[in-house]
N, C-alpha and C positions, 0 to 999 in steps of 0.2 A: 292387142294386149299381150305382152310377153310375161310368161310365168316361169320363173327359174325353178329348177328342181329343189334347190336349197340356197337361200340367200343368207349367208353367214353374217353379212354386214347388218341386215335387219335383225337377226337373232341377238347380236351383240347390242344393237341400239336399243332393244327393249329394256336392257338393264344398264345402260351406258353410265348413268350417274353413280350407281352403286359400284360398278366395276372401276371407274376412274378413282373413286375414293379409296377402294380396297387396294388398288395398285399404288396410289400415292402413299399410303401408309407403309407399304413394303419398301418403296423407294426411300422414303424418309428414314426408315429404320436402319438402313445400311446393312442389313442382314438378308442375303439372297438365297441361301441354301440351308436346309435342315434347321429352320427357325420356327418362330411361333405360328406363321401362316400354315405351314405344312402340318405341324402338330394339331392345330385347331381343325383343319380339314379332316385329318385322319380320325380324330375323335368324333367329329360330327357325322362322317360317313359311316363309321362302324356302328354308331348308334342308330342311324337311318336304316342301314341294311339289317341290323339285328344280329351282329356278330360281336365277339369280344375284342377283336383285333382288326385293324386296317393298316397295311403297310403300303405307302405310296412308292411309285417307281416311275421310270422314264416313259413307258408306253404300254399298250396292251399286250403286245408280243412278249415283251420282257416279263410281264405279269405271269403269263402262261408258262413261260420257260422257267422262271424262278420257282414256281410252285413245284414243278417236276424235278428240278435240280435240287431243291431242298429236301424232297422226299428221298432222293438218291443219297444225299449226304447223311440223312437220318437212318438209312438202312432199310427204308420201306420199299423203295424201288431199286432195281439193279439193271444194268446194261442188258439189252435184249428182252426185257419184259414187254408185254403187249398192252396197249391202251386202246380200248374200243372207242371209236369216234364217228360221228356222222360224216358220210361221204360228201354231202352238199354243204360245205362250209367254206368260209374264206380261208385262204391258204395258211394264214398265221396259226390257226389251230393245229394244223399238220406240222408246220415248221417247228413249233415248240416241242413236239414229241420226238421228231427225228433229230433235232439238235441235241437232245439228251441221250441219244443212243437207244431210244425205246422204239417199239415197232407199232405204227398206227394200223389198227384193224378197222377197215372202212365198212360201215353199216348203212344200208339204204334208209332213206327217210320214208315216212308214210306218205303216200301219193296225195292224200286229201289235205293233210295239215302241213306238209313239207318239213316236219320235225322228225327227229330220229325215231324209227319204228321199234317200240319196246318189244314187240313180239319176235324181233330178230336178234335181241340181245343174247339170250341164253344159248342159241345155237352158234354164236360167235365166241363163246367162252372156251378157252383151253387152259391147260395147266400153267401156261405162261401169262395168262391174263391177270393183271393186277389192278387195273383202273378202268373206269368209264368216264369219258370226257363229253358231257352234253353241251350243246351250243344253243343258246336262246336266240336263234336266228330270227331276223326281222323285228326283234323286240317282243317275240312270242315265247311264252314259257315252254321249255322243252321237257321239263320235269313232270313225271307222273308218279303216282303212288306205286305203280308196278315197277318202274325203273328203280325207285328207292328200295323196294323190297328185294329185287334181284341183287342189288349191290350189297345189301345187308346179308342176305343168305349166302352169297358167294364170297363174302369178306373182300369186296372190292372197294377201292377208293372211288368216290364220286366227286368229280371236279367239274365246276361250271365255267364255261366261257361266257361271261356275262357282258361282253363288249357292247352288245347292242340292246340291252334290256334293263337299263337303269330305272328302278322304280317299279318294275313289273312284279306282280304278286301271284302267289299260288296259295289259295285257302288262307289268306291273311298274312303269309310269310313272304318276304321279298326274295326274288332271285338273287343269288349272291350269298344266301344264308341257308340254302337247301341241301348243300353237300358238305364235303369235308373242307373244301377251299374253293375260292372263286377268283377269276381274273376279270378285271375291268379295264376298258379302254376309254380314255377321255379325249380321243381325237376330236378336233373341232366340230365335225359333222355329227357326232353322237348326240343323243337326247341330253346328256350331261356332258357338254363339250368344253374343253379348255381353249386357250388362244394359241395353242401349239400342241405338241405331243405331251401325253402324261398318262399314267395308268396306276392301278392299285390292286392289291390282294386282300381279300377279306376271308377270315377264318376265325373259329373259336378255339383252335389248336394253338396253345401258347408256344410250344416248341417249334412248330412250323413257322409261326410268325417271326420268332426270334432268329430262326435259321435263314428265312428269306431276307430279313432286314440286314443280316450280317453279310450274306453273299452279295446283296445289291450294293453294299458299301465297301467294295474292293475285297470282300471276304473278312472285313475287320469289325470286331465288336468293341474293341478298345483301340485308341489311336496308336498306329504303328505296330499293332499286333494283329496278325492275319491267320485266322483259323481255317479259311478255305481259299482255293484259287478263285477269287471272286471277280466281280465286274462293277462298273460304275453305272448304276441305274437309279437315278434319284429324280423326284419331282422338284421343280424349283419353287421358290416362295411366291412368285408372281402367278404361276399357274394355280397354285393352291388357293390364293386369295380369290381368283376369278372363280374357281370351282365352288368355293364356299358361297359366293353370291348366287351362282346359278343353282346350286343345291336347294336353296330356300324357295325357288320358283319351279322346281322340277315337277312336282305333282300337278300343279296347275297346267303347265305346258303339256304334260302327258295326257291330261284330260282333254285338252284341245285337240291333240292328235287323235285320240279315240273318237271324238265327235266328227272329225273329218272322215275318218275311216267308216264310221256309221253311215254317213251320207253316201260315200261310195258304195257300201254294201247294199244300201236300200235302193239306189237309183240307177246303178250301172246295170244295163240289161242289153247284152249283145251276145249272140250265140257263139261268136268266134273267140270270146274271152271267158276265162274261168277264174273265179275268185276263190283262192284256197280257204278251206274251213278254218275258223279261228274262234275260240272262246273270248269274247270281248272283255271279260274280267281278268283274263290272263295275258294281256298284251299291252305294250306301251307304244306300239306302231312306230318303231324306228324306221321301218320300211314298209310300204304298202305294195306288196307284189300281186300282180295278175299274171295269168298264163295264157299264152296264145300261140298257136302254130304259125300265126302271121305276125309274130313279135316284131320282126324287123320292119315290116311294112307299116305296122301300127306306130312304131316309134318314129319313123320318117314322116308319117302323116301328122302326128301330134307336133313334131318339130316344125313342119311347114306352116302349122297354125299357132306357133308361138309358145308351145308347151314343151318344156325340157323334161326329159325322163332319164332314167339310168337303168342299167342292166346289172343285177347282182346274182350271178357273176357269169361272164360269157364263157369261161373255160373252167371246168371242174379241176380240183387239185390233181387227180390221178392222171390227167391229161397234160398237165404242165410239163415243160421241158425239164425242169429241175428234178422231176421224179420219173422221167422217161426210162423205162427199163429198170427201175429201182426195185431191188429185192426187199427193201425195207417198208414197203407198203403191202398190206395183206388185203386182197380183194376177194369178194365171194366168187365161187366158181361160176355163178350165173351172171356175173358182171354187175354193172350198176345202171341198169336202164332207167330207173326212176330219177336218179341223180342226173343222168345225162339229159333226160327230158326236161327237167327243171332248168338246167343251164341253157338249154336250147330255146325254151319258151318264156322265161321269166322276164317281166318288165316292171320297173318300179315307178309308180305315179307320184307326183309331188304330194307330200303329206307331212307338214310341220306347222308349228304354232304361229308362224308369220303369215300363213296363206288365209286370204279372206273367203268368206262364204261365196261371194261373187266369183272368185277364181275357181273355187271348188265346183260350183255349178257349171262354169264354162268347160271345165275338164270333163265332167260327166256327159255334157251335151256332145262334145267332140268324140268321146269314146263310144257313146251310143250310136252316133252317126257314121262311125267307121264301117266301111264296106270293103269286102275283098273282090277284086275284079275277077 
């Protein structure tokens, strides 16, 4: 029995009739950019998230980058300002900061939860700090009341990287509505995935939304009139139509992911594997991570037995060649040992709405049977 980490064909097949009909309507309309499908998705998604505005764009990295660029154009951020960010994140989070001439201040995660350690935020704040960018990594809510209070007290922007946590909740509110602005990725493998690249920004700040939309449209708010040196970052009508279909199924799909994670949590019992702590009410299980000093051996063993896994992520951002010797990254004097441990030990088990209970139980048995020679 082969178990893929994620079978996107199966995910799409779950809603194939609805998707085909939605795409057919777009094709028949003859309108493929900035039309009804995009407008409908933006309205539906902002209502779902709980913000006043949703601005669609080309991808998740653009969403992050556009938020920061808009704040610069609005005079809220300036070149050289510092943005506090978790060190254990996908590199896109860091790229959006440095692309805007801002300085990422890397903060360690909590070793138990793998989310940004709120206790380290205040010691990282300087007179140049203007924002905190939290990342809801693995589909787990990174926001805490403490983080919110620190940002309010220090008058810092709170920006959410919500690329992995569509539908995740914190005390009844969805991630993507907890801060001043949020970026969303709809890369095909996400919980809410398009059939190609797509992204969005959610916010209740009208000026920010209008500025983002203008920058993303070549810097133009009116045809042939350019207010900013902009870029072309737009979601097409087909992706919007597909996302609208999938949005209607998102909560049910997320519940299935949580159920699978619950089975893993209850039944995996192996001393060489650690399951990071997680509040089941505050996750949509985009990724199910386990930690093991024998990570590579465990991955090879599972592969030999037909189970595909992934590593998120093998090399932390501060060790990537593009940031080698870069003075634009601020690291703590103590280094980033927790981050480096995570990247050295993390392995992601299959966990998505297409996996059967039989497959889940097989994975559990294999993991429990794993032994170190």
